[in-house]
PQR file of N, CA, C, O and H, with PARSE charges and radii, in Angstrom:
ATOM      1  N   UNK A   1       0.852  -0.811   0.215 -0.4000 1.5000
ATOM      2  CA  UNK A   1      -0.061   0.232   0.365 -0.0000 2.0000
ATOM      3  C   UNK A   1       0.909   1.401  -0.326  0.5500 1.7000
ATOM      4  O   UNK A   1       0.788   2.174  -1.276 -0.5500 1.4000
ATOM      5  N   UNK A   2       1.624   1.199   0.364 -0.4000 1.5000
ATOM      6  CA  UNK A   2       2.826   2.616   0.689 -0.0000 2.0000
ATOM      7  C   UNK A   2       3.756   2.645  -0.576  0.5500 1.7000
ATOM      8  O   UNK A   2       4.137   3.635  -1.200 -0.5500 1.4000
ATOM      9  H   UNK A   2       1.722   0.571   1.136  0.4000 1.0000
ATOM     10  N   UNK A   3       3.976   1.570  -0.760 -0.4000 1.5000
ATOM     11  CA  UNK A   3       4.559   1.461  -2.440 -0.0000 2.0000
ATOM     12  C   UNK A   3       3.975   1.764  -2.939  0.5500 1.7000
ATOM     13  O   UNK A   3       4.394   2.489  -3.841 -0.5500 1.4000
ATOM     14  H   UNK A   3       3.667   0.766  -0.254  0.4000 1.0000
ATOM     15  N   UNK A   4       2.222   1.490  -2.850 -0.4000 1.5000
ATOM     16  CA  UNK A   4       2.103   2.588  -4.214 -0.0000 2.0000
ATOM     17  C   UNK A   4       1.420   3.754  -3.909  0.5500 1.7000
ATOM     18  O   UNK A   4       0.580   4.174  -4.705 -0.5500 1.4000
ATOM     19  H   UNK A   4       1.881   0.901  -2.117  0.4000 1.0000
ATOM     20  N   UNK A   5       1.603   4.216  -3.094 -0.4000 1.5000
ATOM     21  CA  UNK A   5       1.279   5.531  -2.619 -0.0000 2.0000
ATOM     22  C   UNK A   5       2.232   6.552  -3.142  0.5500 1.7000
ATOM     23  O   UNK A   5       1.981   7.712  -3.470 -0.5500 1.4000
ATOM     24  H   UNK A   5       2.285   3.875  -2.447  0.4000 1.0000
ATOM     25  N   UNK A   6       4.126   5.498  -3.177 -0.4000 1.5000
ATOM     26  CA  UNK A   6       4.505   6.392  -2.999 -0.0000 2.0000
ATOM     27  C   UNK A   6       4.675   6.664  -4.663  0.5500 1.7000
ATOM     28  O   UNK A   6       4.685   7.739  -5.261 -0.5500 1.4000
ATOM     29  H   UNK A   6       4.330   4.556  -2.911  0.4000 1.0000
ATOM     30  N   UNK A   7       4.791   5.429  -5.129 -0.4000 1.5000
ATOM     31  CA  UNK A   7       4.854   5.367  -6.699 -0.0000 2.0000
ATOM     32  C   UNK A   7       4.070   6.592  -7.270  0.5500 1.7000
ATOM     33  O   UNK A   7       4.665   7.506  -7.841 -0.5500 1.4000
ATOM     34  H   UNK A   7       4.783   4.556  -4.643  0.4000 1.0000
ATOM     35  N   UNK A   8       2.625   6.579  -7.087 -0.4000 1.5000
ATOM     36  CA  UNK A   8       2.084   8.103  -7.241 -0.0000 2.0000
ATOM     37  C   UNK A   8       2.534   8.680  -6.978  0.5500 1.7000
ATOM     38  O   UNK A   8       3.283   8.759  -7.951 -0.5500 1.4000
ATOM     39  H   UNK A   8       2.142   5.837  -6.623  0.4000 1.0000
ATOM     40  N   UNK A   9       2.826   9.301  -6.413 -0.4000 1.5000
ATOM     41  CA  UNK A   9       3.413  10.331  -6.183 -0.0000 2.0000
ATOM     42  C   UNK A   9       5.120  10.918  -7.067  0.5500 1.7000
ATOM     43  O   UNK A   9       5.530  11.946  -7.606 -0.5500 1.4000
ATOM     44  H   UNK A   9       2.217   9.236  -5.622  0.4000 1.0000
ATOM     45  N   UNK A  10       5.536   9.826  -6.828 -0.4000 1.5000
ATOM     46  CA  UNK A  10       6.779   9.510  -7.768 -0.0000 2.0000
ATOM     47  C   UNK A  10       6.730  10.063  -9.044  0.5500 1.7000
ATOM     48  O   UNK A  10       7.634  10.715  -9.566 -0.5500 1.4000
ATOM     49  H   UNK A  10       5.203   8.991  -6.391  0.4000 1.0000
ATOM     50  N   UNK A  11       5.126   9.650  -9.768 -0.4000 1.5000
ATOM     51  CA  UNK A  11       4.823   9.831 -11.367 -0.0000 2.0000
ATOM     52  C   UNK A  11       3.924  10.772 -11.363  0.5500 1.7000
ATOM     53  O   UNK A  11       3.658  11.113 -12.515 -0.5500 1.4000
ATOM     54  H   UNK A  11       4.392   9.120  -9.344  0.4000 1.0000
ATOM     55  N   UNK A  12       3.308  11.374 -10.524 -0.4000 1.5000
ATOM     56  CA  UNK A  12       2.353  12.161 -10.502 -0.0000 2.0000
ATOM     57  C   UNK A  12       3.170  13.810 -11.297  0.5500 1.7000
ATOM     58  O   UNK A  12       4.081  14.352 -10.670 -0.5500 1.4000
ATOM     59  H   UNK A  12       3.524  11.097  -9.587  0.4000 1.0000
ATOM     60  N   UNK A  13       2.754  14.330 -12.480 -0.4000 1.5000
ATOM     61  CA  UNK A  13       3.295  15.283 -12.892 -0.0000 2.0000
ATOM     62  C   UNK A  13       2.311  16.806 -12.718  0.5500 1.7000
ATOM     63  O   UNK A  13       2.690  17.971 -12.843 -0.5500 1.4000
ATOM     64  H   UNK A  13       2.015  13.890 -12.989  0.4000 1.0000
ATOM     65  N   UNK A  14       1.004  16.292 -12.403 -0.4000 1.5000
ATOM     66  CA  UNK A  14       0.254  17.634 -12.364 -0.0000 2.0000
ATOM     67  C   UNK A  14       0.639  18.955 -12.006  0.5500 1.7000
ATOM     68  O   UNK A  14       0.110  20.011 -12.353 -0.5500 1.4000
ATOM     69  H   UNK A  14       0.696  15.345 -12.301  0.4000 1.0000
ATOM     70  N   UNK A  15       2.058  18.690 -10.944 -0.4000 1.5000
ATOM     71  CA  UNK A  15       2.066  19.846 -10.795 -0.0000 2.0000
ATOM     72  C   UNK A  15       3.253  20.465 -10.996  0.5500 1.7000
ATOM     73  O   UNK A  15       3.690  21.294 -10.199 -0.5500 1.4000
ATOM     74  H   UNK A  15       2.488  17.832 -10.661  0.4000 1.0000
ATOM     75  N   UNK A  16       4.112  19.973 -12.505 -0.4000 1.5000
ATOM     76  CA  UNK A  16       5.695  20.673 -13.133 -0.0000 2.0000
ATOM     77  C   UNK A  16       4.954  22.095 -13.618  0.5500 1.7000
ATOM     78  O   UNK A  16       5.426  23.191 -13.317 -0.5500 1.4000
ATOM     79  H   UNK A  16       3.757  19.300 -13.153  0.4000 1.0000
ATOM     80  N   UNK A  17       3.330  21.882 -14.667 -0.4000 1.5000
ATOM     81  CA  UNK A  17       3.383  23.247 -14.708 -0.0000 2.0000
ATOM     82  C   UNK A  17       3.083  23.844 -13.931  0.5500 1.7000
ATOM     83  O   UNK A  17       3.253  25.012 -14.278 -0.5500 1.4000
ATOM     84  H   UNK A  17       2.946  20.992 -14.911  0.4000 1.0000
ATOM     85  N   UNK A  18       2.567  23.766 -12.662 -0.4000 1.5000
ATOM     86  CA  UNK A  18       2.482  24.998 -11.563 -0.0000 2.0000
ATOM     87  C   UNK A  18       4.323  25.440 -11.119  0.5500 1.7000
ATOM     88  O   UNK A  18       4.860  26.546 -11.064 -0.5500 1.4000
ATOM     89  H   UNK A  18       2.428  22.816 -12.380  0.4000 1.0000
ATOM     90  N   UNK A  19       4.662  24.607 -10.968 -0.4000 1.5000
ATOM     91  CA  UNK A  19       6.351  25.196 -11.285 -0.0000 2.0000
ATOM     92  C   UNK A  19       6.726  25.659 -11.645  0.5500 1.7000
ATOM     93  O   UNK A  19       7.300  26.647 -11.187 -0.5500 1.4000
ATOM     94  H   UNK A  19       4.225  23.708 -11.014  0.4000 1.0000
ATOM     95  N   UNK A  20       6.680  25.210 -13.009 -0.4000 1.5000
ATOM     96  CA  UNK A  20       6.946  26.281 -14.169 -0.0000 2.0000
ATOM     97  C   UNK A  20       6.524  27.495 -14.372  0.5500 1.7000
ATOM     98  O   UNK A  20       7.319  28.411 -14.579 -0.5500 1.4000
ATOM     99  H   UNK A  20       6.214  24.407 -13.381  0.4000 1.0000
ATOM    100  N   UNK A  21       5.397  27.644 -14.345 -0.4000 1.5000
ATOM    101  CA  UNK A  21       4.669  28.728 -14.260 -0.0000 2.0000
ATOM    102  C   UNK A  21       5.308  29.259 -13.466  0.5500 1.7000
ATOM    103  O   UNK A  21       5.630  30.368 -13.894 -0.5500 1.4000
ATOM    104  H   UNK A  21       4.751  26.899 -14.177  0.4000 1.0000
ATOM    105  N   UNK A  22       5.780  29.026 -12.262 -0.4000 1.5000
ATOM    106  CA  UNK A  22       6.606  30.228 -10.967 -0.0000 2.0000
ATOM    107  C   UNK A  22       7.821  30.832 -11.372  0.5500 1.7000
ATOM    108  O   UNK A  22       8.231  31.990 -11.279 -0.5500 1.4000
ATOM    109  H   UNK A  22       5.518  28.125 -11.915  0.4000 1.0000
ATOM    110  N   UNK A  23       8.301  29.811 -11.833 -0.4000 1.5000
ATOM    111  CA  UNK A  23       9.613  30.067 -12.280 -0.0000 2.0000
ATOM    112  C   UNK A  23       9.656  30.937 -13.690  0.5500 1.7000
ATOM    113  O   UNK A  23      10.763  31.388 -13.980 -0.5500 1.4000
ATOM    114  H   UNK A  23       7.968  28.871 -11.908  0.4000 1.0000
ATOM    115  N   UNK A  24       8.585  31.210 -14.575 -0.4000 1.5000
ATOM    116  CA  UNK A  24       7.970  32.644 -15.642 -0.0000 2.0000
ATOM    117  C   UNK A  24       7.766  32.972 -14.716  0.5500 1.7000
ATOM    118  O   UNK A  24       8.306  32.128 -14.000 -0.5500 1.4000
ATOM    119  H   UNK A  24       7.685  30.844 -14.339  0.4000 1.0000
ATOM    120  N   UNK A  25       7.134  33.975 -13.843 -0.4000 1.5000
ATOM    121  CA  UNK A  25       6.318  34.416 -13.047 -0.0000 2.0000
ATOM    122  C   UNK A  25       7.809  35.596 -12.098  0.5500 1.7000
ATOM    123  O   UNK A  25       7.761  36.820 -11.971 -0.5500 1.4000
ATOM    124  H   UNK A  25       6.696  34.661 -14.425  0.4000 1.0000
ATOM    125  N   UNK A  26       8.801  34.771 -11.669 -0.4000 1.5000
ATOM    126  CA  UNK A  26       9.743  35.227 -10.900 -0.0000 2.0000
ATOM    127  C   UNK A  26      10.592  35.709 -11.834  0.5500 1.7000
ATOM    128  O   UNK A  26      11.172  36.696 -11.381 -0.5500 1.4000
ATOM    129  H   UNK A  26       8.840  33.777 -11.773  0.4000 1.0000
ATOM    130  N   UNK A  27      11.047  35.350 -13.361 -0.4000 1.5000
ATOM    131  CA  UNK A  27      11.391  35.876 -14.027 -0.0000 2.0000
ATOM    132  C   UNK A  27      11.457  36.936 -14.671  0.5500 1.7000
ATOM    133  O   UNK A  27      12.366  37.728 -14.917 -0.5500 1.4000
ATOM    134  H   UNK A  27      10.576  34.548 -13.729  0.4000 1.0000
ATOM    135  N   UNK A  28       9.462  36.814 -15.141 -0.4000 1.5000
ATOM    136  CA  UNK A  28       8.975  38.035 -15.377 -0.0000 2.0000
ATOM    137  C   UNK A  28       8.882  39.179 -14.364  0.5500 1.7000
ATOM    138  O   UNK A  28       8.773  40.323 -14.805 -0.5500 1.4000
ATOM    139  H   UNK A  28       8.724  36.170 -14.941  0.4000 1.0000
ATOM    140  N   UNK A  29       8.918  38.945 -12.905 -0.4000 1.5000
ATOM    141  CA  UNK A  29       9.297  40.120 -11.486 -0.0000 2.0000
ATOM    142  C   UNK A  29      10.489  40.227 -11.373  0.5500 1.7000
ATOM    143  O   UNK A  29      10.625  41.140 -10.559 -0.5500 1.4000
ATOM    144  H   UNK A  29       9.006  38.015 -12.547  0.4000 1.0000
ATOM    145  N   UNK A  30      11.512  39.861 -11.681 -0.4000 1.5000
ATOM    146  CA  UNK A  30      12.523  40.029 -11.702 -0.0000 2.0000
ATOM    147  C   UNK A  30      13.360  40.957 -12.482  0.5500 1.7000
ATOM    148  O   UNK A  30      14.377  41.496 -12.046 -0.5500 1.4000
ATOM    149  H   UNK A  30      11.401  39.118 -12.342  0.4000 1.0000
ATOM    150  N   UNK A  31      12.531  41.218 -14.480 -0.4000 1.5000
ATOM    151  CA  UNK A  31      13.119  41.658 -15.258 -0.0000 2.0000
ATOM    152  C   UNK A  31      12.053  43.430 -14.837  0.5500 1.7000
ATOM    153  O   UNK A  31      12.595  44.405 -14.316 -0.5500 1.4000
ATOM    154  H   UNK A  31      11.705  40.780 -14.834  0.4000 1.0000
ATOM    155  N   UNK A  32      10.820  43.390 -15.168 -0.4000 1.5000
ATOM    156  CA  UNK A  32      10.260  44.381 -14.403 -0.0000 2.0000
ATOM    157  C   UNK A  32      11.159  44.978 -13.217  0.5500 1.7000
ATOM    158  O   UNK A  32      11.587  46.107 -13.457 -0.5500 1.4000
ATOM    159  H   UNK A  32      10.379  42.598 -15.591  0.4000 1.0000
ATOM    160  N   UNK A  33      11.546  44.392 -11.903 -0.4000 1.5000
ATOM    161  CA  UNK A  33      12.274  45.062 -11.381 -0.0000 2.0000
ATOM    162  C   UNK A  33      13.481  45.896 -11.505  0.5500 1.7000
ATOM    163  O   UNK A  33      13.967  46.877 -10.942 -0.5500 1.4000
ATOM    164  H   UNK A  33      11.198  43.475 -11.708  0.4000 1.0000
ATOM    165  N   UNK A  34      13.835  44.897 -12.720 -0.4000 1.5000
ATOM    166  CA  UNK A  34      15.295  45.590 -13.295 -0.0000 2.0000
ATOM    167  C   UNK A  34      14.750  47.153 -14.500  0.5500 1.7000
ATOM    168  O   UNK A  34      15.365  48.184 -14.771 -0.5500 1.4000
ATOM    169  H   UNK A  34      13.440  44.100 -13.177  0.4000 1.0000
ATOM    170  N   UNK A  35      13.714  46.776 -14.835 -0.4000 1.5000
ATOM    171  CA  UNK A  35      12.799  48.213 -15.431 -0.0000 2.0000
ATOM    172  C   UNK A  35      12.980  49.423 -14.577  0.5500 1.7000
ATOM    173  O   UNK A  35      13.711  50.412 -14.516 -0.5500 1.4000
ATOM    174  H   UNK A  35      13.214  45.938 -14.614  0.4000 1.0000
ATOM    175  N   UNK A  36      11.986  48.892 -13.954 -0.4000 1.5000
ATOM    176  CA  UNK A  36      11.641  49.740 -12.542 -0.0000 2.0000
ATOM    177  C   UNK A  36      13.004  50.779 -12.215  0.5500 1.7000
ATOM    178  O   UNK A  36      12.959  51.993 -12.415 -0.5500 1.4000
ATOM    179  H   UNK A  36      11.392  48.089 -14.004  0.4000 1.0000
ATOM    180  N   UNK A  37      14.580  49.833 -11.511 -0.4000 1.5000
ATOM    181  CA  UNK A  37      15.353  50.735 -10.831 -0.0000 2.0000
ATOM    182  C   UNK A  37      15.580  51.497 -12.627  0.5500 1.7000
ATOM    183  O   UNK A  37      15.222  52.663 -12.798 -0.5500 1.4000
ATOM    184  H   UNK A  37      14.616  48.847 -11.349  0.4000 1.0000
ATOM    185  N   UNK A  38      16.029  50.895 -13.504 -0.4000 1.5000
ATOM    186  CA  UNK A  38      16.628  51.469 -14.795 -0.0000 2.0000
ATOM    187  C   UNK A  38      15.550  53.397 -14.674  0.5500 1.7000
ATOM    188  O   UNK A  38      15.864  54.586 -14.606 -0.5500 1.4000
ATOM    189  H   UNK A  38      16.320  49.948 -13.365  0.4000 1.0000
ATOM    190  N   UNK A  39      14.194  52.527 -14.715 -0.4000 1.5000
ATOM    191  CA  UNK A  39      13.020  54.304 -14.708 -0.0000 2.0000
ATOM    192  C   UNK A  39      13.232  55.258 -13.621  0.5500 1.7000
ATOM    193  O   UNK A  39      13.132  56.485 -13.605 -0.5500 1.4000
ATOM    194  H   UNK A  39      13.940  51.562 -14.770  0.4000 1.0000
ATOM    195  N   UNK A  40      13.468  54.622 -12.941 -0.4000 1.5000
ATOM    196  CA  UNK A  40      13.908  55.551 -11.119 -0.0000 2.0000
ATOM    197  C   UNK A  40      15.005  56.044 -11.790  0.5500 1.7000
ATOM    198  O   UNK A  40      14.709  57.214 -12.037 -0.5500 1.4000
ATOM    199  H   UNK A  40      13.549  53.626 -12.953  0.4000 1.0000
ATOM    200  N   UNK A  41      15.985  55.840 -12.179 -0.4000 1.5000
ATOM    201  CA  UNK A  41      17.526  56.086 -12.404 -0.0000 2.0000
ATOM    202  C   UNK A  41      16.964  57.584 -13.037  0.5500 1.7000
ATOM    203  O   UNK A  41      16.758  58.675 -12.506 -0.5500 1.4000
ATOM    204  H   UNK A  41      16.225  54.890 -11.979  0.4000 1.0000
ATOM    205  N   UNK A  42      16.840  57.140 -14.262 -0.4000 1.5000
ATOM    206  CA  UNK A  42      16.353  58.006 -15.416 -0.0000 2.0000
ATOM    207  C   UNK A  42      15.473  58.997 -14.702  0.5500 1.7000
ATOM    208  O   UNK A  42      15.755  60.187 -14.838 -0.5500 1.4000
ATOM    209  H   UNK A  42      17.007  56.253 -14.693  0.4000 1.0000
ATOM    210  N   UNK A  43      14.619  58.715 -14.087 -0.4000 1.5000
ATOM    211  CA  UNK A  43      13.653  59.882 -14.022 -0.0000 2.0000
ATOM    212  C   UNK A  43      14.607  60.928 -12.401  0.5500 1.7000
ATOM    213  O   UNK A  43      14.396  62.129 -12.228 -0.5500 1.4000
ATOM    214  H   UNK A  43      14.390  57.748 -13.976  0.4000 1.0000
ATOM    215  N   UNK A  44      15.467  60.178 -11.568 -0.4000 1.5000
ATOM    216  CA  UNK A  44      15.557  60.814 -10.873 -0.0000 2.0000
ATOM    217  C   UNK A  44      16.594  61.919 -11.529  0.5500 1.7000
ATOM    218  O   UNK A  44      16.680  63.064 -11.085 -0.5500 1.4000
ATOM    219  H   UNK A  44      15.638  59.203 -11.709  0.4000 1.0000
ATOM    220  N   UNK A  45      17.447  61.380 -12.755 -0.4000 1.5000
ATOM    221  CA  UNK A  45      18.261  62.303 -13.334 -0.0000 2.0000
ATOM    222  C   UNK A  45      17.714  64.108 -14.313  0.5500 1.7000
ATOM    223  O   UNK A  45      18.419  65.052 -14.670 -0.5500 1.4000
ATOM    224  H   UNK A  45      17.376  60.450 -13.116  0.4000 1.0000
ATOM    225  N   UNK A  46      16.248  63.877 -14.427 -0.4000 1.5000
ATOM    226  CA  UNK A  46      15.489  64.273 -14.540 -0.0000 2.0000
ATOM    227  C   UNK A  46      15.561  65.493 -13.650  0.5500 1.7000
ATOM    228  O   UNK A  46      16.369  66.414 -13.533 -0.5500 1.4000
ATOM    229  H   UNK A  46      15.675  63.110 -14.136  0.4000 1.0000
ATOM    230  N   UNK A  47      14.532  65.196 -13.122 -0.4000 1.5000
ATOM    231  CA  UNK A  47      14.473  66.147 -11.804 -0.0000 2.0000
ATOM    232  C   UNK A  47      15.856  66.714 -10.959  0.5500 1.7000
ATOM    233  O   UNK A  47      16.017  67.731 -10.283 -0.5500 1.4000
ATOM    234  H   UNK A  47      13.876  64.448 -13.217  0.4000 1.0000
ATOM    235  N   UNK A  48      16.401  66.046 -11.167 -0.4000 1.5000
ATOM    236  CA  UNK A  48      18.190  66.614 -11.047 -0.0000 2.0000
ATOM    237  C   UNK A  48      18.252  68.024 -11.771  0.5500 1.7000
ATOM    238  O   UNK A  48      18.369  69.230 -11.551 -0.5500 1.4000
ATOM    239  H   UNK A  48      16.270  65.221 -11.716  0.4000 1.0000
ATOM    240  N   UNK A  49      18.103  67.106 -12.753 -0.4000 1.5000
ATOM    241  CA  UNK A  49      18.511  68.552 -13.826 -0.0000 2.0000
ATOM    242  C   UNK A  49      17.404  69.690 -13.617  0.5500 1.7000
ATOM    243  O   UNK A  49      17.725  70.871 -13.750 -0.5500 1.4000
ATOM    244  H   UNK A  49      18.008  66.127 -12.932  0.4000 1.0000
ATOM    245  N   UNK A  50      16.416  69.409 -13.370 -0.4000 1.5000
ATOM    246  CA  UNK A  50      15.022  70.553 -13.207 -0.0000 2.0000
ATOM    247  C   UNK A  50      15.226  71.375 -12.331  0.5500 1.7000
ATOM    248  O   UNK A  50      15.149  72.583 -12.554 -0.5500 1.4000
ATOM    249  H   UNK A  50      16.156  68.449 -13.262  0.4000 1.0000
ATOM    250  N   UNK A  51      15.685  70.607 -10.550 -0.4000 1.5000
ATOM    251  CA  UNK A  51      15.907  70.800  -9.711 -0.0000 2.0000
ATOM    252  C   UNK A  51      17.535  72.665  -9.870  0.5500 1.7000
ATOM    253  O   UNK A  51      17.443  73.798  -9.396 -0.5500 1.4000
ATOM    254  H   UNK A  51      15.748  69.625 -10.369  0.4000 1.0000
ATOM    255  N   UNK A  52      18.536  72.102 -10.610 -0.4000 1.5000
ATOM    256  CA  UNK A  52      19.908  72.611 -10.297 -0.0000 2.0000
ATOM    257  C   UNK A  52      19.465  73.925 -11.479  0.5500 1.7000
ATOM    258  O   UNK A  52      19.970  75.047 -11.433 -0.5500 1.4000
ATOM    259  H   UNK A  52      18.610  71.182 -10.995  0.4000 1.0000
ATOM    260  N   UNK A  53      18.571  73.550 -12.360 -0.4000 1.5000
ATOM    261  CA  UNK A  53      18.501  74.746 -13.363 -0.0000 2.0000
ATOM    262  C   UNK A  53      17.134  76.010 -12.454  0.5500 1.7000
ATOM    263  O   UNK A  53      17.422  77.204 -12.379 -0.5500 1.4000
ATOM    264  H   UNK A  53      18.161  72.639 -12.398  0.4000 1.0000
ATOM    265  N   UNK A  54      15.938  75.550 -11.944 -0.4000 1.5000
ATOM    266  CA  UNK A  54      15.143  75.824 -11.017 -0.0000 2.0000
ATOM    267  C   UNK A  54      16.241  77.304 -10.385  0.5500 1.7000
ATOM    268  O   UNK A  54      16.205  78.532 -10.462 -0.5500 1.4000
ATOM    269  H   UNK A  54      15.704  74.580 -12.005  0.4000 1.0000
ATOM    270  N   UNK A  55      17.195  76.183  -9.730 -0.4000 1.5000
ATOM    271  CA  UNK A  55      17.970  76.870  -8.539 -0.0000 2.0000
ATOM    272  C   UNK A  55      18.884  78.583  -9.574  0.5500 1.7000
ATOM    273  O   UNK A  55      18.939  79.806  -9.448 -0.5500 1.4000
ATOM    274  H   UNK A  55      17.225  75.186  -9.667  0.4000 1.0000
ATOM    275  N   UNK A  56      19.366  77.566 -10.442 -0.4000 1.5000
ATOM    276  CA  UNK A  56      20.023  78.495 -10.942 -0.0000 2.0000
ATOM    277  C   UNK A  56      19.150  80.016 -11.386  0.5500 1.7000
ATOM    278  O   UNK A  56      19.251  81.162 -10.946 -0.5500 1.4000
ATOM    279  H   UNK A  56      19.322  76.573 -10.545  0.4000 1.0000
ATOM    280  N   UNK A  57      18.613  79.642 -12.044 -0.4000 1.5000
ATOM    281  CA  UNK A  57      17.235  80.555 -12.076 -0.0000 2.0000
ATOM    282  C   UNK A  57      16.838  81.669 -11.603  0.5500 1.7000
ATOM    283  O   UNK A  57      16.506  82.766 -12.052 -0.5500 1.4000
ATOM    284  H   UNK A  57      18.531  78.711 -12.401  0.4000 1.0000
ATOM    285  N   UNK A  58      16.969  81.017 -10.288 -0.4000 1.5000
ATOM    286  CA  UNK A  58      16.621  81.566  -9.082 -0.0000 2.0000
ATOM    287  C   UNK A  58      17.640  82.361  -8.732  0.5500 1.7000
ATOM    288  O   UNK A  58      17.364  83.550  -8.892 -0.5500 1.4000
ATOM    289  H   UNK A  58      17.239  80.126  -9.924  0.4000 1.0000
ATOM    290  N   UNK A  59      18.561  82.183  -8.374 -0.4000 1.5000
ATOM    291  CA  UNK A  59      19.850  82.799  -7.947 -0.0000 2.0000
ATOM    292  C   UNK A  59      20.122  84.092  -8.852  0.5500 1.7000
ATOM    293  O   UNK A  59      20.216  85.268  -8.501 -0.5500 1.4000
ATOM    294  H   UNK A  59      18.785  81.218  -8.245  0.4000 1.0000
ATOM    295  N   UNK A  60      20.254  83.303 -10.591 -0.4000 1.5000
ATOM    296  CA  UNK A  60      20.359  85.302 -11.374 -0.0000 2.0000
ATOM    297  C   UNK A  60      18.922  85.998 -11.071  0.5500 1.7000
ATOM    298  O   UNK A  60      19.157  87.199 -10.937 -0.5500 1.4000
ATOM    299  H   UNK A  60      20.177  82.348 -10.876  0.4000 1.0000
ATOM    300  N   UNK A  61      17.623  85.766 -10.918 -0.4000 1.5000
ATOM    301  CA  UNK A  61      16.895  86.932 -10.815 -0.0000 2.0000
ATOM    302  C   UNK A  61      16.718  87.352  -9.330  0.5500 1.7000
ATOM    303  O   UNK A  61      15.898  88.244  -9.112 -0.5500 1.4000
ATOM    304  H   UNK A  61      17.432  84.791 -11.026  0.4000 1.0000
ATOM    305  N   UNK A  62      17.390  86.813  -8.291 -0.4000 1.5000
ATOM    306  CA  UNK A  62      17.164  87.440  -8.070 -0.0000 2.0000
ATOM    307  C   UNK A  62      18.807  88.230  -6.580  0.5500 1.7000
ATOM    308  O   UNK A  62      18.997  88.890  -5.558 -0.5500 1.4000
ATOM    309  H   UNK A  62      18.056  86.088  -8.469  0.4000 1.0000
ATOM    310  N   UNK A  63      19.572  87.276  -7.859 -0.4000 1.5000
ATOM    311  CA  UNK A  63      21.006  88.416  -7.705 -0.0000 2.0000
ATOM    312  C   UNK A  63      21.921  87.853  -7.090  0.5500 1.7000
ATOM    313  O   UNK A  63      23.052  88.337  -7.137 -0.5500 1.4000
ATOM    314  H   UNK A  63      19.418  86.740  -8.688  0.4000 1.0000
ATOM    315  N   UNK A  64      21.670  86.746  -6.395 -0.4000 1.5000
ATOM    316  CA  UNK A  64      22.740  86.198  -5.357 -0.0000 2.0000
ATOM    317  C   UNK A  64      23.437  85.313  -5.608  0.5500 1.7000
ATOM    318  O   UNK A  64      24.255  84.916  -4.778 -0.5500 1.4000
ATOM    319  H   UNK A  64      20.751  86.353  -6.356  0.4000 1.0000
TER
END
């Protein structure tokens, strides 16, 4: 009885697609985080440039 149950568990392949889908989802999440990090870096660079130009403009306008 135990041997038959063990053999059935070993031969059961129903969970393989769930494992494969989990691996695919994991890779997609890693790719999304990587893309989001690149976007965040570019966005920070844009706002740093805007801040620098606004500060320089304010300094020029006030004569300081």
